[in-house]
C-alpha positions in Angstrom: 63.9 57.6 107.1 61.6 56.2 109.7 61.2 57.0 113.4 59.9 54.5 115.9 56.3 54.9 116.9 57.0 53.8 120.5 60.2 55.5 121.5 61.0 58.0 118.7 64.4 56.5 117.9 65.7 56.4 114.3 64.8 53.0 112.8 67.2 51.0 110.6 66.3 48.9 107.6 66.5 45.1 108.4 69.3 43.6 106.4 67.3 40.6 105.1 63.6 41.5 105.5 61.8 44.4 104.0 61.1 46.2 107.3 62.3 48.9 109.6 63.5 47.9 113.1 64.0 50.1 116.1 67.5 49.5 117.6 66.3 50.6 121.1 62.9 48.9 121.7 62.7 46.4 118.8 59.5 47.8 117.3 59.2 47.1 113.6 57.1 48.0 110.6 57.1 47.2 106.9 59.1 49.4 104.4 56.6 51.6 102.7 59.0 52.8 100.0 62.3 51.2 99.2 64.9 53.8 98.6 68.2 53.2 96.8 71.3 55.3 97.3 74.7 55.2 95.6 78.0 56.8 96.1 79.7 58.9 93.4 82.9 57.5 91.9 85.8 60.0 92.2 85.7 60.3 88.4 82.1 61.4 88.3 81.5 65.2 88.3 78.7 67.1 90.0 77.1 69.4 87.4 76.6 72.7 89.2 75.0 74.6 86.3 74.7 72.9 83.0 75.9 74.3 79.7 72.4 75.3 78.5 71.6 77.1 81.8 74.7 79.3 81.4 72.9 81.4 78.8 69.8 82.0 81.0 69.9 85.5 82.3 67.1 85.2 84.8 69.3 84.0 87.6 69.5 86.4 90.6 72.3 89.0 90.7 74.2 90.5 93.5 76.9 93.1 94.1 80.2 91.2 94.5 83.6 92.0 92.9 84.8 89.5 90.2 88.2 88.1 91.1 89.2 88.0 87.5 88.0 91.3 85.8 86.9 93.5 88.7 83.3 93.7 87.6 81.0 94.4 90.6 78.0 92.3 89.6 77.5 88.5 89.4 74.8 85.9 89.2 74.6 83.7 92.2 73.2 80.3 93.2 73.6 77.7 96.0 74.3 74.0 95.8 74.6 71.3 98.5 77.9 69.9 97.2 79.2 68.3 100.5 77.5 66.3 103.2 74.0 67.1 104.4 75.4 68.1 107.8 77.7 70.7 106.2 76.9 74.1 104.9 75.9 74.8 101.3 78.3 76.2 98.7 77.5 79.5 97.1 78.6 80.0 93.5 79.0 83.3 91.6 79.3 83.9 87.9 80.5 87.3 86.7 78.0 89.1 84.4 80.8 90.6 82.3 83.5 87.9 81.8 81.6 84.7 82.9 84.2 83.7 85.4 82.8 81.3 88.0 83.9 81.0 91.6 82.6 79.7 94.9 82.2 80.8 98.5 82.3 78.0 101.2 80.9 80.1 104.0 
C-alpha cells in the first residue's frame, strides 16, 4: 500500500508499468516491493490451530462454560478469519473434553 506524497490519497498500481499512480493528482513512483495476493478457493480450509499445536498446553486460559460438557475453563485464541474490515473471531477449546467453538463478537 502506498500513499501519495503530494495529496495523501491511496495510490493504485499501474496495470502495465511497475509503478504506483495517484488517482487524484497523477503523482507516481516506482514499486519498491511487488506484492502478490490470491483468493482462497472454496475448497481450501483455513487452519485455525494445527494438529500438533492442539497438544500444547501453554495457550492462555479463561473462565467460560463449555457448551458440550459444562466445564468452566477453556483455552482461547483469536484469528482474523473474515475481511480485514470486520472483527476478529475468538476461539475456545475446552480443557476437559477438547470441544472447540467460536465467538464472533
